[in-house]
C-alpha positions as CSV (number, residue, x, y, z in Angstrom):
1,M,-21.1,29.7,21.7
2,L,-19.5,28.1,18.7
3,N,-17.7,24.7,18.6
4,L,-16.6,22.8,15.6
5,S,-17.8,19.5,17.2
6,I,-21.3,20.5,16.1
7,V,-20.5,18.8,12.8
8,L,-20.5,15.5,14.6
9,E,-23.1,16.3,17.3
10,D,-25.8,17.6,15.0
11,S,-25.5,14.5,12.8
12,A,-25.5,12.1,15.8
13,R,-28.7,13.9,17.1
14,N,-30.6,13.7,13.8
15,A,-29.3,10.5,12.3
16,P,-28.0,8.4,15.2
17,D,-28.2,5.1,13.5
18,R,-26.7,6.1,10.2
19,T,-23.2,4.6,9.6
20,A,-20.6,7.3,10.2
21,L,-17.3,5.3,9.8
22,V,-16.2,2.2,8.0
23,L,-12.9,0.5,8.4
24,G,-12.7,-2.9,6.8
25,D,-15.6,-4.9,8.2
26,L,-16.1,-2.5,11.1
27,R,-19.1,-0.1,10.9
28,L,-19.7,2.5,13.5
29,S,-22.9,4.6,13.8
30,Y,-23.0,8.4,14.4
31,A,-24.3,7.7,17.9
32,V,-21.3,5.5,18.8
33,V,-18.7,7.9,17.4
34,D,-20.3,10.8,19.3
35,S,-20.5,8.7,22.5
36,V,-16.8,7.7,22.4
37,A,-15.9,11.4,21.7
38,N,-17.9,12.3,24.8
39,Q,-15.9,9.7,26.8
40,V,-12.6,11.3,25.5
41,A,-13.9,14.8,26.6
42,N,-14.8,13.4,30.1
43,L,-11.3,11.8,30.3
44,L,-9.6,15.1,29.5
45,V,-11.6,17.0,32.1
46,A,-10.9,14.2,34.7
47,R,-7.2,14.7,34.1
48,G,-7.5,18.5,34.5
49,L,-7.4,19.4,30.9
50,G,-9.8,21.8,29.3
51,R,-10.3,25.2,27.6
52,G,-7.2,26.6,26.0
53,D,-5.0,23.5,26.7
54,K,-3.3,21.9,23.7
55,V,-3.6,18.2,23.1
56,A,-1.6,16.5,20.3
57,L,-2.9,13.6,18.2
58,L,-0.6,11.3,16.3
59,C,-2.8,8.8,14.4
60,P,-3.4,7.5,10.8
61,N,-6.9,7.3,9.2
62,L,-8.5,5.1,11.8
63,P,-11.7,5.6,13.9
64,Y,-9.5,6.8,16.8
65,F,-8.8,10.0,14.8
66,P,-12.4,11.4,14.9
67,F,-13.0,9.9,18.4
68,V,-10.0,11.9,19.9
69,Y,-10.3,15.0,17.6
70,F,-13.9,15.7,18.5
71,G,-13.3,14.7,22.2
72,I,-10.6,17.4,22.4
73,L,-12.9,20.0,20.9
74,K,-15.8,19.1,23.1
75,A,-13.6,19.6,26.2
76,G,-12.8,23.1,24.9
77,A,-9.2,22.2,24.3
78,T,-7.2,22.8,21.1
79,V,-6.2,19.8,18.9
80,V,-2.7,19.6,17.5
81,P,-2.7,16.9,14.8
82,L,0.8,15.6,13.9
83,S,2.1,13.8,10.8
84,V,2.3,10.0,11.3
85,L,5.7,10.1,9.6
86,L,7.5,12.3,12.2
87,Q,10.6,11.0,13.9
88,P,11.2,11.4,17.7
89,R,13.3,14.5,17.3
90,E,10.5,16.1,15.2
91,I,7.8,15.0,17.7
92,I,9.7,16.7,20.5
93,Y,9.8,19.9,18.5
94,H,6.1,19.9,17.7
95,L,5.0,19.1,21.3
96,T,7.3,21.7,22.7
97,D,6.4,24.4,20.2
98,S,2.7,23.9,20.6
99,D,2.8,23.7,24.5
100,A,1.0,20.4,24.3
101,K,-0.1,19.0,27.7
102,A,-1.1,15.5,26.4
103,L,-0.4,13.2,23.4
104,F,-2.7,10.6,22.0
105,C,-0.5,8.2,20.0
106,F,-1.3,5.2,17.8
107,E,0.7,2.1,18.6
108,G,1.8,1.7,15.0
109,T,3.0,-1.2,13.0
110,D,6.3,-2.9,12.3
111,E,6.7,-0.7,9.2
112,L,5.6,2.5,11.0
113,P,6.6,2.2,14.7
114,M,4.6,5.3,15.8
115,G,4.1,4.0,19.4
116,A,7.9,3.8,20.0
117,R,8.6,7.1,18.2
118,G,5.7,8.9,20.1
119,R,6.8,7.6,23.5
120,E,10.4,8.7,22.8
121,G,9.1,12.1,21.7
122,F,6.8,12.4,24.8
123,D,9.6,11.4,27.2
124,G,11.9,14.0,25.7
125,T,9.4,16.8,26.1
126,Q,9.1,18.9,29.3
127,G,5.6,20.0,30.2
128,C,3.7,17.3,28.2
129,E,2.1,15.3,31.1
130,H,-0.2,12.7,29.7
131,F,0.4,9.9,27.2
132,F,-2.4,7.8,25.9
133,V,-1.8,4.8,23.6
134,L,-4.3,4.1,20.8
135,P,-3.7,0.3,20.6
136,A,-3.3,-1.5,17.3
137,T,-5.3,-4.5,18.7
138,P,-9.0,-3.5,18.9
139,L,-10.1,-2.7,22.5
140,A,-6.8,-3.8,24.0
141,T,-6.5,-2.4,27.6
142,E,-2.7,-2.8,27.8
143,S,0.2,-1.5,25.8
144,E,4.0,-1.7,26.2
145,Y,4.2,2.1,25.6
146,G,1.9,3.3,28.3
147,E,-1.7,3.8,29.4
148,S,-4.1,2.3,26.9
149,F,-6.9,4.5,25.5
150,W,-9.5,1.9,26.4
151,A,-8.3,1.4,29.9
152,A,-8.3,5.2,30.4
153,L,-11.9,5.5,29.0
154,D,-13.2,2.7,31.3
155,G,-16.0,4.1,33.5
156,M,-16.1,7.4,31.6
157,P,-19.7,8.5,30.8
158,G,-20.9,8.6,27.2
159,E,-22.6,11.9,27.7
160,F,-20.9,15.3,27.9
161,E,-22.0,18.9,27.7
162,T,-19.7,20.6,25.2
163,V,-17.7,23.4,26.7
164,R,-18.8,26.8,25.6
165,T,-16.2,28.1,23.2
166,G,-16.3,31.2,21.2
167,P,-15.9,31.7,17.4
168,E,-12.4,33.2,18.0
169,D,-11.2,30.4,20.3
170,I,-8.5,28.2,18.7
171,A,-9.8,24.8,17.6
172,A,-6.7,23.5,16.0
173,I,-3.0,24.2,15.5
174,L,-1.9,22.8,12.1
175,Y,1.8,22.8,11.4
176,T,3.2,24.2,8.2
177,S,6.5,25.7,7.3
178,G,8.0,28.3,5.1
179,T,11.5,28.7,3.7
180,T,12.6,29.8,7.2
181,G,12.9,26.1,8.0
182,R,11.3,25.0,11.2
183,P,7.5,24.3,11.0
184,K,5.1,26.9,12.3
185,G,1.7,26.2,13.9
186,A,-1.2,27.9,12.1
187,E,-3.8,28.8,14.7
188,L,-7.3,28.0,13.3
189,T,-10.4,29.1,15.2
190,H,-13.7,27.3,15.6
191,A,-15.2,29.8,13.1
192,N,-12.4,29.3,10.6
193,L,-12.8,25.5,10.5
194,L,-16.6,25.4,10.8
195,I,-17.4,27.9,8.1
196,N,-14.8,26.3,5.8
197,A,-16.5,22.9,6.3
198,M,-19.9,24.4,5.7
199,V,-19.0,26.4,2.5
200,S,-17.0,23.4,1.2
201,D,-20.0,21.1,1.9
202,Q,-22.4,23.4,0.1
203,M,-20.3,23.4,-3.1
204,F,-21.5,19.9,-3.9
205,P,-25.1,18.6,-4.1
206,A,-25.8,15.8,-1.6
207,D,-26.9,12.3,-2.8
208,P,-30.5,11.8,-1.7
209,E,-29.6,8.2,-0.7
210,G,-26.8,9.4,1.5
211,D,-23.2,10.1,0.4
212,V,-20.2,7.8,0.9
213,S,-16.8,9.5,1.1
214,L,-13.4,7.7,0.8
215,A,-10.9,9.1,3.3
216,V,-7.4,8.3,2.1
217,L,-6.0,11.9,2.4
218,P,-4.3,12.0,5.8
219,L,-6.7,13.4,8.4
220,F,-3.8,15.1,10.2
221,H,-3.5,17.3,7.1
222,S,-5.9,20.3,6.6
223,F,-7.2,19.0,3.3
224,G,-8.2,15.6,4.7
225,Q,-9.4,17.1,8.0
226,T,-11.8,19.8,6.5
227,S,-12.6,18.7,3.0
228,V,-13.0,15.0,3.8
229,M,-13.7,14.4,7.5
230,N,-15.6,17.5,8.6
231,V,-17.5,17.9,5.3
232,S,-18.5,14.2,5.4
233,L,-19.7,14.2,9.0
234,R,-21.6,17.5,8.5
235,R,-23.6,16.0,5.6
236,R,-24.2,12.8,7.6
237,A,-22.3,10.8,5.0
238,T,-20.5,7.5,5.6
239,L,-16.7,8.0,5.8
240,V,-14.7,5.0,4.5
241,L,-11.3,5.0,6.1
242,L,-8.2,3.9,4.2
243,P,-5.0,4.3,6.3
244,R,-2.6,4.0,3.4
245,F,-3.2,4.8,-0.3
246,E,-2.8,1.9,-2.7
247,P,-4.6,2.4,-6.1
248,G,-6.0,-1.1,-6.4
249,Q,-7.3,-1.1,-2.8
250,A,-8.8,2.4,-3.3
251,L,-10.6,1.4,-6.4
252,E,-11.9,-1.8,-4.8
253,L,-13.2,0.2,-1.8
254,M,-14.9,2.6,-4.1
255,R,-16.8,-0.3,-5.8
256,R,-17.6,-2.2,-2.6
257,E,-18.8,0.7,-0.5
258,K,-20.4,2.6,-3.4
259,V,-18.3,5.7,-2.8
260,T,-19.9,8.9,-4.2
261,M,-17.2,11.4,-3.1
262,F,-13.4,11.3,-3.4
263,A,-10.8,13.9,-2.7
264,G,-7.1,13.3,-3.5
265,V,-3.9,14.7,-4.7
266,P,-2.9,14.4,-8.4
267,T,-0.5,11.4,-7.9
268,M,-3.5,9.4,-6.5
269,Y,-5.6,10.1,-9.6
270,W,-2.5,9.2,-11.8
271,A,-2.0,5.9,-9.9
272,M,-5.7,4.9,-10.1
273,L,-5.8,5.6,-13.8
274,S,-2.6,3.7,-14.4
275,K,-4.0,0.7,-12.5
276,I,-7.3,0.8,-14.6
277,H,-5.4,0.9,-17.9
278,A,-2.7,-1.6,-17.0
279,D,-4.9,-4.2,-15.3
280,E,-8.2,-3.4,-16.9
281,A,-9.6,-2.8,-13.4
282,E,-13.3,-2.0,-13.2
283,V,-14.2,1.7,-13.0
284,P,-16.2,2.4,-9.9
285,P,-19.7,3.4,-11.2
286,T,-21.0,5.4,-8.2
287,L,-18.5,8.3,-8.0
288,Q,-20.2,11.7,-8.4
289,V,-17.7,14.2,-7.0
290,A,-13.9,14.1,-7.5
291,V,-11.8,16.9,-5.9
292,S,-8.0,17.5,-6.3
293,G,-5.7,19.8,-4.5
294,A,-2.2,20.2,-2.9
295,A,-0.5,20.4,-6.3
296,A,-1.4,21.2,-9.9
297,C,-3.0,18.3,-11.6
298,P,-1.5,17.6,-15.1
299,V,-4.0,18.4,-17.8
300,G,-3.4,14.9,-19.3
301,V,-4.6,13.3,-16.1
302,L,-7.7,15.6,-15.9
303,K,-8.7,14.6,-19.5
304,D,-7.9,10.9,-18.9
305,F,-10.0,10.9,-15.7
306,E,-13.0,12.5,-17.3
307,A,-12.9,10.1,-20.3
308,T,-12.5,7.1,-17.9
309,F,-14.9,8.0,-15.0
310,G,-17.3,10.2,-16.9
311,I,-17.0,13.1,-14.4
312,A,-14.6,16.0,-14.2
313,I,-12.0,16.5,-11.5
314,L,-12.7,19.7,-9.7
315,E,-9.4,21.4,-8.9
316,G,-9.0,23.7,-5.9
317,Y,-6.4,25.6,-3.9
318,G,-5.8,26.3,-0.2
319,L,-3.3,26.3,2.6
320,S,-3.2,25.2,6.2
321,E,-3.3,28.9,7.0
322,T,-6.7,29.2,5.1
323,S,-8.5,26.3,6.8
324,P,-7.7,25.2,4.0
325,A,-10.1,25.8,1.0
326,A,-9.8,29.2,-0.6
327,C,-10.4,28.8,-4.3
328,F,-12.1,26.1,-6.3
329,N,-13.6,25.1,-9.6
330,Q,-17.2,25.0,-8.5
331,L,-20.3,23.5,-10.1
332,S,-22.1,26.9,-10.3
333,R,-19.8,27.9,-13.2
334,P,-17.9,26.0,-15.9
335,T,-14.8,24.1,-14.9
336,K,-11.5,25.3,-16.4
337,P,-8.9,22.6,-16.5
338,G,-5.4,23.8,-15.4
339,T,-6.9,26.5,-13.1
340,I,-7.8,26.5,-9.4
341,G,-11.2,28.1,-10.2
342,F,-12.5,31.2,-8.3
343,P,-12.7,32.2,-4.7
344,L,-15.2,30.4,-2.3
345,W,-18.2,32.1,-0.9
346,G,-17.1,34.7,1.7
347,V,-13.4,34.7,0.5
348,E,-11.7,37.5,-1.4
349,M,-8.5,37.1,-3.5
350,R,-6.2,39.6,-5.1
351,L,-2.7,39.6,-6.7
352,V,-0.1,41.7,-5.0
353,D,3.6,42.7,-5.5
354,S,6.3,42.4,-2.9
355,D,5.1,45.7,-1.2
356,W,1.5,44.5,-1.0
357,N,0.4,46.8,-3.8
358,T,-2.5,45.3,-5.8
359,I,-1.7,44.1,-9.3
360,Q,-4.5,44.8,-11.8
361,G,-5.4,42.6,-14.8
362,E,-4.0,39.2,-15.4
363,G,-0.8,39.5,-13.3
364,P,1.2,37.5,-12.5
365,G,1.3,38.4,-8.8
366,E,1.4,36.8,-5.4
367,I,-2.0,35.6,-4.1
368,A,-3.3,37.4,-1.1
369,I,-6.5,36.1,0.6
370,R,-9.0,37.6,3.0
371,G,-12.1,36.0,4.6
372,H,-13.6,33.8,7.2
373,N,-10.9,31.1,6.4
374,V,-7.7,33.1,7.3
375,M,-5.9,31.9,10.4
376,K,-5.5,33.9,13.6
377,G,-1.7,33.7,13.3
378,Y,1.3,31.5,13.9
379,H,1.4,30.1,17.4
380,G,3.9,32.0,19.5
381,R,5.4,33.8,16.5
382,P,4.3,37.4,16.3
383,E,7.0,38.6,13.9
384,E,6.3,35.8,11.4
385,T,2.6,36.5,11.7
386,A,3.1,40.2,10.9
387,E,5.1,39.3,7.8
388,V,2.2,37.4,6.2
389,L,-0.9,39.1,7.7
390,R,-1.9,42.7,7.1
391,D,-5.4,44.3,7.5
392,G,-6.9,40.8,7.5
393,W,-5.1,39.9,4.2
394,F,-2.8,36.8,4.2
395,R,-0.1,36.6,1.6
396,T,0.4,33.0,0.4
397,G,3.8,33.0,-1.3
398,D,2.2,31.5,-4.4
399,I,2.4,33.3,-7.7
400,A,-0.7,33.2,-10.0
401,T,-2.4,34.7,-13.0
402,R,-6.1,35.6,-13.2
403,D,-8.1,35.5,-16.4
404,Q,-10.9,38.0,-17.4
405,E,-13.6,35.7,-15.8
406,G,-11.8,35.7,-12.4
407,Y,-10.3,32.2,-12.6
408,Y,-6.9,31.9,-11.0
409,A,-4.0,29.7,-12.2
410,I,-0.9,28.9,-10.1
411,V,2.4,29.8,-11.9
412,D,5.1,29.2,-9.3
413,R,5.9,29.3,-5.7
414,T,7.9,32.1,-4.1
415,K,8.8,29.5,-1.5
416,D,11.2,26.8,-2.6
417,M,8.7,24.2,-1.3
418,I,8.9,20.7,-2.8
419,I,5.6,18.8,-3.2
420,R,6.4,15.1,-3.1
421,G,3.3,12.9,-3.7
422,G,1.1,15.6,-2.1
423,F,3.3,16.1,0.9
424,N,5.0,19.4,1.5
425,V,8.8,19.2,1.9
426,Y,10.6,22.3,3.0
427,P,14.2,22.3,1.7
428,R,15.6,24.5,4.5
429,E,14.5,22.0,7.1
430,V,16.1,19.1,5.3
431,E,19.3,21.2,4.7
432,E,19.5,22.0,8.4
433,V,19.3,18.3,9.4
434,L,21.8,17.3,6.7
435,M,24.3,19.9,8.0
436,T,24.4,18.3,11.4
437,H,26.1,15.3,9.9
438,P,29.9,15.6,10.4
439,A,30.7,14.8,6.8
440,V,28.5,17.6,5.4
441,S,29.9,21.1,5.1
442,L,27.1,22.7,3.0
443,A,23.8,21.4,1.6
444,A,21.2,22.6,-0.9
445,V,18.0,20.7,-1.4
446,V,15.8,21.0,-4.5
447,G,12.9,19.3,-6.0
448,V,13.5,17.4,-9.3
449,P,10.8,16.1,-11.6
450,H,9.5,12.6,-10.9
451,G,7.1,10.5,-12.9
452,S,4.8,9.3,-10.1
453,Y,5.5,11.6,-7.1
454,G,5.5,14.9,-9.1
455,E,8.7,15.9,-7.5
456,E,11.5,14.0,-5.7
457,V,13.9,15.4,-3.1
458,K,17.5,15.8,-4.2
459,A,20.4,17.2,-2.1
460,Y,23.6,18.7,-3.3
461,V,26.4,18.4,-0.7
462,V,29.8,20.0,-0.3
463,P,31.7,17.5,1.9
464,S,33.6,18.6,5.1
465,T,37.4,18.8,4.7
466,G,38.9,15.4,5.2
467,A,35.5,13.7,5.9
468,M,34.2,10.8,3.9
469,A,30.6,9.6,3.5
470,S,29.2,7.7,0.5
471,E,25.8,8.7,-1.0
472,S,24.2,5.5,0.3
473,E,25.5,6.2,3.9
474,L,24.2,9.7,3.9
475,V,20.8,8.7,2.4
476,A,20.5,6.0,5.1
477,W,21.4,8.5,7.8
478,C,18.8,11.0,6.5
479,R,16.1,8.2,6.5
480,E,16.8,7.7,10.2
481,N,16.6,11.4,11.1
482,M,13.6,12.6,9.2
483,A,10.1,11.7,8.1
484,A,9.9,9.2,5.2
485,Y,8.5,11.8,2.7
486,K,11.3,14.3,3.5
487,Y,14.6,12.6,3.2
488,P,16.6,13.0,-0.1
489,R,16.6,9.9,-2.3
490,T,19.7,11.1,-4.3
491,I,22.7,13.1,-3.1
492,E,25.2,14.7,-5.5
493,F,28.6,15.7,-4.1
494,R,30.0,19.0,-5.4
495,E,33.2,20.9,-4.6
496,S,31.2,24.1,-4.5
497,L,27.6,25.4,-5.0
498,P,26.6,28.3,-7.3
499,M,26.1,31.5,-5.3
500,T,25.1,35.1,-5.7
501,A,27.5,37.9,-4.6
502,T,25.9,38.0,-1.2
503,G,26.5,34.2,-0.7
504,K,22.9,33.0,-1.4
505,I,22.8,29.6,-3.1
506,L,21.4,29.8,-6.6
507,K,19.0,26.9,-6.5
508,R,17.6,27.5,-10.0
509,E,21.0,26.6,-11.4
510,L,20.9,23.2,-9.5
511,R,17.4,22.3,-10.7
C-alpha cells in the first residue's frame, strides 16, 4: 500500500488545527482540507469512478486544487492536471489522449473564461462522462456551466478509507511535449511523486516555528505540484496561494504572511528585484529558502538577489518525466551559481552521446537520469517511451557539462523548446496550428531573446500563393487558437525559409 495522499493525511492526523492553506483572508486547517478531499473521493466512488480511472483537473492556484487532487488520489484514480491557459481544441486533445472519465473545471473569470472553455472541451470529448464546476463564488451551488462542486458534495461524508494503491500504480499523468509536436502524458507513479516530495523536503531544514510557503508556480505544473504543494503539505507548512504572479503582490504576501520558502522561475526573481529597486519596496525579512528552476537563472540576478535578500537562490533541474526534481544545488555542499548542482539522493546522472554511450570527463553530452523519480512511460505511446527509456535510464534532450566535483551546468537543448516566462513552448505544436490557417503555406517558430520573459515566440511564415493576411490578423488568429503563453507575438513574412538538402528548416539561421 502506497498512496501519495499520505502527505496530506499524515499532516491532518498529526496537526489537524494547523493552517494548511491561505487565500486572501481565507484560512483552512489541515483537518478541513483532508475532510473536503475525503468528500471528493466519496463523490467519485458514488459516480462509479475509482482505481485506474483518469480524472482531469483544470484549476488555478486555489484551495479547490488540493481538495480535488488529493480526493482523486484517495479514490485510487489518476489525476490529470491541465494548464489553465488551454483553449477548447487543446482541452479536447488532452481529455481524449488521457482517457479522462471526468473533468473538474474552475468557472474562471472574464479575463480567463476557463468554465466556458472547459465545458466546450468536455462537450467535444467522447468518453468523458462527468463535468464538475468549481464555482468562482465561494460555496455557490449553481453554475451556468453544469453541476456545481458544492452541490455534488452535499451529503457526502467527510471520512473515507483511502483505496489501497501500490507503488507502481499511476498517481498522475503530466503533459509535456517534445519536438514531435503534440503533448505526451508522462505517467508518474505514487512512488515517483512521493519519494520526490520526501527527498525534496529533506533538502531544506524546517523552521521550528512552522514554515510558510508561497505557491505562485502553477500547481498544474510538476514544479509547483511536487516542490511547492506536496513538499509544503508533507512538512505541515502553511501554503499561501497566489493564483497569478504579480511582483508587488508576491512581495506584499511574503511580508504579511511571514513566508519562509519560495520557489519560482528566473523571471519571477527578476521582476521582484526590479520592483524593489524601482519602488524601494521593502524586502521580506523572513525568507529562508529560495529555489529556482525551469530555466537557467542569469548570474546577475543570482548576485543581485543574494545582495538584496541576504540568502542565495538554490538552482535546480528537472522535468515532468522526472517527477520533477533530479539535480539541485543543495545545502550539504557549496552552491555554485550558474550550475544546476548535483544529483538528488537516490538519483544517478551521466552524460551520453546519441548512441547512449557514456561520455567521460566534462563533456558536453546529453543528460541521462536513472532513479526513483523516472516516469513509467508516456501514456499510450510505447514507441516514444522506448526512444527515451533504456535499462531504467531516461534521456532528457538537454546538453550539459560536468565539472570535477560533479556539478552539472546546462549548455543547450537538443529540443528546440522555447521557455517563455517559465512556460515551455514547443515550436512544432505552434507551427502545426499556424499551418491550418489558409494564408499560411509554411511556418517556422523560434525563440528570440526577451528582457523579461527570457524568450519570446516568433514565427516566420511563407504565405500561401494568392493569399493575404497581415501580421496583426495572424497574431490575433493565433491568440484565439492557442494558450496565451504559446502564440507568436511577432510574425515575419518570408518568400522562403533556409533549408538543408533534405528539406529540414535551418532554425539556427532564423534565430
